[in-house]
FIGUMI-179466 format. One line per field, with one value per residue (C-alpha): residue number from 0; x, y, z; residue in one letter. Coordinates in nm, 4 decimals. Layout:
nr <- c(NUM ...)
xx <- c(X ...)
yy <- c(Y ...)
zz <- c(Z ...)
rest <- c(A ...)
END
This chain:
nr <- c(0 1 2 3 4 5 6 7 8 9 10 11 12 13 14 15 16 17 18 19 20 21 22 23 24 25 26 27 28 29 30 31 32 33 34 35 36 37 38 39 40 41 42 43 44 45 46 47 48 49 50 51 52 53 54 55 56 57 58 59 60 61 62 63 64 65 66 67 68 69 70 71 72 73 74 75 76 77 78 79 80 81 82 83 84 85 86 87 88 89 90 91 92 93 94 95 96 97 98 99 100 101 102 103 104 105 106 107 108 109 110 111 112 113 114 115 116 117 118 119 120 121 122 123 124 125 126 127 128 129 130 131 132 133 134 135 136 137 138 139 140 141 142 143 144 145 146 147 148 149 150 151 152 153 154 155 156 157 158 159 160 161 162 163 164 165 166 167 168 169 170 171 172 173 174 175 176 177 178 179 180 181 182 183 184 185 186 187 188 189 190 191 192 193 194)
xx <- c(-0.7593 -1.0378 -1.0431 -1.3123 -1.3735 -1.3039 -1.5712 -1.4552 -1.4358 -1.5780 -1.2966 -1.3984 -1.4119 -1.1298 -0.7338 -0.4317 -0.2822 0.0948 0.2428 0.3400 0.6306 0.9246 0.9966 1.2723 1.0444 0.7806 1.0422 1.1822 0.8367 0.7565 1.0942 1.0468 0.7042 0.8228 1.1144 0.8684 0.6584 0.9651 1.0650 0.7168 0.7483 0.4307 0.5867 0.3566 0.4781 0.4183 0.3573 0.3756 0.2518 0.4245 0.4364 0.3308 -0.0293 -0.2464 0.0069 -0.2358 -0.1333 -0.4900 -0.5963 -0.3039 -0.3910 -0.7472 -0.6279 -0.3834 -0.6560 -0.9045 -0.6422 -0.5532 -0.9221 -0.9662 -0.6713 -0.8402 -0.5618 -0.7344 -0.4871 -0.5084 -0.5447 -0.4343 -0.5232 -0.2714 -0.4129 -0.6187 -0.7372 -0.8764 -1.2482 -1.3396 -1.1563 -1.2333 -1.1701 -1.2532 -0.9687 -0.9265 -0.7531 -0.8211 -0.6390 -0.9639 -1.1232 -0.8619 -0.7567 -0.9895 -0.7798 -1.0038 -1.0128 -0.6323 -0.6076 -0.8465 -0.6961 -0.3346 -0.4126 -0.2574 -0.3012 -0.3750 -0.0157 0.0575 -0.2713 -0.1844 0.1659 0.0422 -0.2394 0.0114 0.2403 -0.0520 -0.1488 0.2108 0.1780 -0.0635 0.1543 0.2196 -0.1537 -0.1556 0.1408 -0.0340 -0.3291 -0.0980 0.0800 -0.2545 -0.3592 -0.0261 -0.1194 -0.4353 -0.2926 -0.0085 -0.0098 -0.0484 -0.1155 -0.0505 -0.1914 -0.0189 -0.0789 0.0727 0.2999 0.6358 0.8044 0.6481 0.8956 1.1911 1.2254 0.9327 0.9800 0.6457 0.7421 1.0689 0.9017 0.6342 0.8716 1.1352 0.8766 0.7163 1.0559 1.1559 0.8379 0.8096 0.9661 0.8642 0.8307 0.8064 0.6273 0.7033 0.4220 0.4879 0.2106 0.2901 0.2513 0.5139 0.7678 0.7285 1.0414 1.3583 1.3131 0.9550 1.0499 1.3451 1.1344 0.9140 1.2020)
yy <- c(1.0755 1.0365 0.9122 0.7762 0.8216 0.5099 0.3841 0.2199 -0.1606 -0.4152 -0.5589 -0.9221 -0.8831 -1.0014 0.4794 0.6239 0.9520 1.0025 1.1589 1.5218 1.4919 1.2554 1.0105 1.2380 1.5431 1.3478 1.2303 1.5854 1.7349 1.4598 1.4958 1.8728 1.8155 1.5363 1.7468 2.0088 1.7444 1.5770 1.9008 1.9168 1.5589 1.4482 1.2213 0.9386 0.5910 0.4140 0.0388 -0.1610 -0.5220 -0.7450 -1.1215 -1.4085 -1.4532 -1.6027 -1.5401 -1.3319 -0.9736 -0.8444 -1.0360 -0.8925 -0.5463 -0.5907 -0.6926 -0.4010 -0.1664 -0.2956 -0.2785 0.0818 0.1770 0.0169 0.2270 0.5415 0.5955 0.5070 0.4566 0.5889 0.2838 0.2526 -0.0565 -0.1229 -0.4635 -0.4164 -0.7789 -0.8100 -0.8838 -0.7947 -0.5999 -0.6724 -0.3033 0.0319 0.1785 0.5558 0.5283 0.2254 0.1433 -0.0138 0.3317 0.4391 0.1279 -0.1484 -0.4648 -0.6746 -0.4014 -0.3778 -0.7544 -0.7309 -0.4170 -0.5370 -0.9092 -1.0091 -1.2896 -1.2343 -1.1655 -0.9368 -0.7568 -0.6899 -0.5699 -0.3432 -0.2064 -0.1148 0.0426 0.2549 0.3537 0.4536 0.7286 0.8912 0.8382 1.2117 1.2630 0.9898 1.1530 1.4922 1.3319 1.1501 1.4778 1.6501 1.3669 1.3336 1.5684 1.3663 1.0132 0.8369 0.5366 0.4885 0.1245 -0.0017 -0.3386 -0.4790 -0.7581 -1.1034 -1.0790 -1.0480 -0.9646 -0.6196 -0.5491 -0.7480 -0.6204 -0.3981 -0.0234 0.0477 -0.1410 0.0476 0.3838 0.3183 0.1980 0.4661 0.7451 0.6290 0.5865 0.9389 1.0780 0.9321 0.6498 0.3341 -0.0227 -0.3123 -0.6138 -0.9343 -1.1796 -1.5554 -1.8108 -2.0620 -2.3792 -2.2391 -2.2453 -2.6208 -2.7153 -2.5166 -2.5530 -2.4228 -2.1424 -2.0291 -2.0357 -1.7705 -1.5349)
zz <- c(-0.6874 -0.4374 -0.0833 0.1435 0.5124 0.7106 0.9534 1.2740 1.2224 1.4628 1.6780 1.6128 1.2318 1.1208 -1.6964 -1.5581 -1.6772 -1.6920 -1.3805 -1.4107 -1.1699 -1.1601 -0.8806 -0.7528 -0.7467 -0.5524 -0.3042 -0.2694 -0.2036 0.0457 0.2139 0.2596 0.4093 0.6374 0.7672 0.8903 1.0633 1.2141 1.3830 1.5355 1.6678 1.4889 1.2293 1.1200 1.0223 0.6895 0.7243 0.4002 0.4005 0.1466 0.0992 -0.1219 -0.2373 0.0354 0.3121 0.5195 0.4389 0.4163 0.7286 0.9250 0.7914 0.9154 1.2625 1.2873 1.1630 1.4234 1.6998 1.6183 1.6117 1.9560 2.0780 1.9402 1.6833 1.3553 1.0711 0.7182 0.4920 0.1293 -0.0768 -0.3549 -0.4567 -0.7750 -0.7839 -0.4318 -0.4501 -0.0912 0.1755 0.5432 0.6164 0.4591 0.2538 0.2468 -0.0907 -0.3103 -0.6348 -0.7608 -0.7717 -1.0275 -1.2201 -1.3429 -1.3171 -1.5430 -1.8076 -1.7966 -1.8528 -2.1466 -2.3018 -2.2841 -2.3377 -2.0049 -1.7560 -1.3863 -1.2738 -1.5691 -1.5081 -1.1448 -1.2304 -1.5111 -1.2924 -1.0230 -1.2850 -1.4083 -1.0535 -0.9797 -1.2403 -0.9925 -0.6868 -0.6618 -0.5997 -0.3348 -0.1612 -0.1616 0.0183 0.2616 0.3419 0.4072 0.6419 0.8221 1.1050 1.1817 1.1502 1.3297 1.0964 0.7220 0.6283 0.2736 0.1641 -0.1453 -0.3986 -0.3461 -0.6481 -0.4759 -0.8083 -0.7755 -0.4963 -0.6312 -0.9889 -1.0884 -1.1303 -0.9618 -0.6448 -0.6243 -0.6863 -0.4228 -0.1505 -0.2185 -0.2260 0.0988 0.2664 0.1588 0.3120 0.6631 0.8628 0.6789 0.8025 0.5574 0.7047 0.5136 0.5893 0.5596 0.6090 0.8877 0.6734 0.4363 0.7196 0.7826 0.5891 0.5180 0.1404 0.1472 0.3835 0.1700 -0.1470 0.0141 0.0883)
rest <- c(M S E T N Q P E P Q P A E A T A A P A Q T S Q Q T M A D K S S D S S E A K Q S E G N E P V N I I M I G M A G S G K T T L M Q R I N A Y L H E R K T P P Y V V N L D P A V T K L P F Q A N I D I R D T V D Y K Q V M K E Y N L G P N G G I L T S L N L F T T K L D Q V M E I V D K R A S D N K Y F L Y D T P G Q I E I F T W S A S G S I I T N T L A A T Y P T V V V Y V V D T P R T A S P A T F M S N M)
END
């Protein structure tokens, strides 16, 4: 698992190997580490952006990222969307560095949604490595931002969504931001279909 240094953004700019530890072991390790940090009063916050495709998750992430840089508290950014073609911010950890979404679609004969879900499942097998990096960076970062794909089923019934959110929540205080696009709130039926 590799990470990249994140340059300060401009304010106006808007093959996976099986994991060697279980979800519970990852959560236990993270919990032990977070307890030590909590006693020091330096506990960072995980912020996970979820929502439907095209709702503005990545745009909101970019604005939060730029705002935190302006406030001299740069966040640690993790991109979990394997199908995004361009990010308006620099990710410290990017799923696309580990899993090739198009290759997954080809190899498993999947469509776009299945490819995204399978890519995230494959990446989740390396979540222990991501959490090791997050723990190492916790003393230098107040916020960890996680951008996710627009397939809401990842967080409603997929094992990978559950593993990711439970592991993050066991590590540090975690906020889930559910982004809904304004036009989708125009009528009660449209709004409820996005919930």
